N, C-alpha and C positions, 0 to 999 in steps of 0.2 A: 504493500500500500504506500510506497514511497511517493507516488505522484500526488497524493493528498497534500504533501508538504508544499508542492508548487501551487496546486489549485486552491488551497485554503490558506495560503501564506499571509494574506492580509487579515489576520485575526489576532491582533494584539490583545493582551489581557486588560481587564478593567480593574483598577486599583480599588481595594476596599477601604483605603485610608483617605478620609475626607480632606486631610491636610496635604495630600500629594496630588500632583496633576493626574487627571484621569486620561488614560490612553484611549484614543478614539477607535471605533470599529467601522468596517465597511457597512454600507447600508444595502441590504439585499432585498428584504421583503418590503413592499410598498406601504405607503400610508393608507389606512382604511378608515372606516367610520369611527373606529376606536382609537385612532391616533397611531403614532409610529410604533413599529415592532422592535426593530434593532436600534441600537444607539448610533447617534451622529453619522450623517452622511459626511464623507471626507475624501478629498482627493490627495491630501498630503501623504497618506499611507501608501496609496498606489504609486505615487511618484518615487518614494523612497525604495519600495520593493523592486520596481522595475529598473531603477538605476543600478541597484545591486545586482540584478540579473542580466545586466549589460544589454538589454533591449533586443534579444534575439527575436526572430520572426514568431516563434511559438509564444514567447512571453508577451509580445505585442498583441497577439490575438487574445490572450488571456486578459490583458489590460483592457482591451476593447470590450470584451465580454462583461467584465465587472463594471466598467464605466456605463455601459448601456443599461445594465440592471439597476445601477444607482440612479440613472436618469429615468427609470420606469418606461423604457422603450423596448417592449418585448420583440418587436419586429427586427430591430437592429441587433438585439441580444441574440436572437435566433440565428441571424446571419453570422454573427461572430462565433457562436458555438459550432455552426455547420462548417465554417471555414477552419476552425481549430481541428475538428475531427477529420475533415477532408485532408488537411495538410499533415496530420499526425494519426493515421489510421490505427496505429498500434494502441492508441488510447482506449479504443472500444474493447479490446481484449485484456489489456493490462489493468485498466482502472475504470471499468464500466460504471461503478457506483458513483464516482465523481461526476461522470457525464450525466448520469440520471439525476443527481442532485441539481445540477445547473439547468437541466431540461425541466425539472419540477419547478424551479424558481421562475423560469420563463413562462411556463404554463400558469403559474400563480399570477404573474404580472398581466397575462392575457385575460384573467378572470376565469380560466378553465380549471376550476377547483378539483374536479374529478380527475383530470389529466395530471394535475400537480400531485394529488394524493397517490395516484398510481405509480408515478416515477419515484417519489420519495419512499413509498412503502416497499417497492421492489428493492431499492438500494438498502434499506434497513434490513429486510429479510435476508438479503445476500450476505450482509456483514455481521449480523447478530451471532451466528455460531462462533466466529472468531472473536467477537467482542466479549461474549460470555465466558469463553475459555481464557481470555486475557490477551490483549495485544502485547507483542514482544516489548519488553522494557528497553528499547533501544532509543536512538536519537529521534525517532519518529513517534514515539509513544504519545507524547502530549498532544501533538497536532492530530494524530489519528483519533485519540479519545475525544478531543474537542470537535472533530468532524462528526463523530457519532452524536454528540450533544446537539450539534447544529442540525443534523438530520431529524432527530426526534423533535426538536423545537419546531422546525419548519413543517413537519407533518402535523404537529399539534396546532400551529397557527392555521393551517389549511382546514383542520377539523373545526377550529373555532369559527372560522368564516362560514363553514357549512352548518353551524349551529349545533354541532355535536359536542356539547360542552364537557361531559364527563370524560370521554376518551381524549379530548383535547387537553384537559387538565392532567390526565395521566401522562401524556407525552411530554408536556411542558415540565411537569414535576420530575420526570426521569431525566430530561435534558439538564435541569438545574442540578440534580443529584450527581451526575457524572461529569459535569464541567470541571475542568481543572482549576478554574479561576472564578471568583464571584462575579456575576454579570447582572447588572441592573435590569436589562431587558428581559431576562428570564423571570425575575421576581415580579416585575411589573405585569408581564403577561399572565403569570400565574394569578396575580391579583385580579386581572380582568376576567379570567375564567371563573374564579371563585365568586366574583360579583354576579356573574350570569347564573351561577348555581345558588345564589342568595346565601352564601356562606360568608356573612359580613365580617365576623370576628377574624376568620382566617385571612380574608381579603385585606383587612386593615393591617394585619401583621406583615403580609407580603409587601404591601405598599410602603410600610416603614423600612423593611429590609432593602427594598429597591432604593429608597431615598438615602439610606446610610451608605450604600455602595456607590451611588453616583448622584448626589443631590442636585447638581446643575442640570443634568439631563432630565431627571424626573420632574424638576420644577418647570421645565420648558415643554413637557409633552402636551400635545393638543387637548387631550381628554382629562387632564389633571383636575380641572374644576368640576367636571361631571362626576368623576370618581369621588371627589371630596363631598359633593352634594349627596350622593347615594349613601356614602358611609356616615355622614353627619345625620342624615334623616333616620338612620338606623342605630344611632347612639354611639358612633365611633368617630374619633377625631385623631387620626395618626399625624405624625410630625409634618408631612407635606401639606396638611390641611390647616396647620396652625399659622395664622397671619404673622408675618415678620414684624418685629418690634421696631 
């Protein structure tokens, strides 16, 4: 699974320390009615990664793919993925799960939730046997583990958009559990799923957890006020909902 290092390279960890700068992450899943799913859209991460990779043709295609996904342009992203696979046919046999992940994200951008679920679910099912027995503890372990976290999370968000709240929560919870770093977007989206299930106490706890991990991002999410409104109406007032003094 070494290719996952290349395909998922733009996944810096989010610091859990409020006093330290928070590393930004690439933005893959689009903004929906509930607000953003991943933390911060950013081009600076892409620039650093591909300068380090010396700008070969393959990496340029990857850069284009991520940029089009970040811009929410599924047509251009599909073209970039097709070009990448056409120019590097070995990817289909060597790392089919990474290709399926990106195809799933493109389908998600297109609004094809069934297609997104199919690609993501297939990738998960193919990798789960190796994941459950334990990825090799080599230089690729952390990124491969975080790739599994990203797969579960992306399938969970797809289920959330399909209004399948309980299985969505299960996937997001698993993604959070196996992530090697604390990530605010996991806790916030778990909060959203719990709200839809009317588990307000648990939702408030996850909202607080997300805020402790990345207060700047959580404070700027589009649906912060609506989350606070629902929690306040049900007797909860987590830290993100407390007015600044």
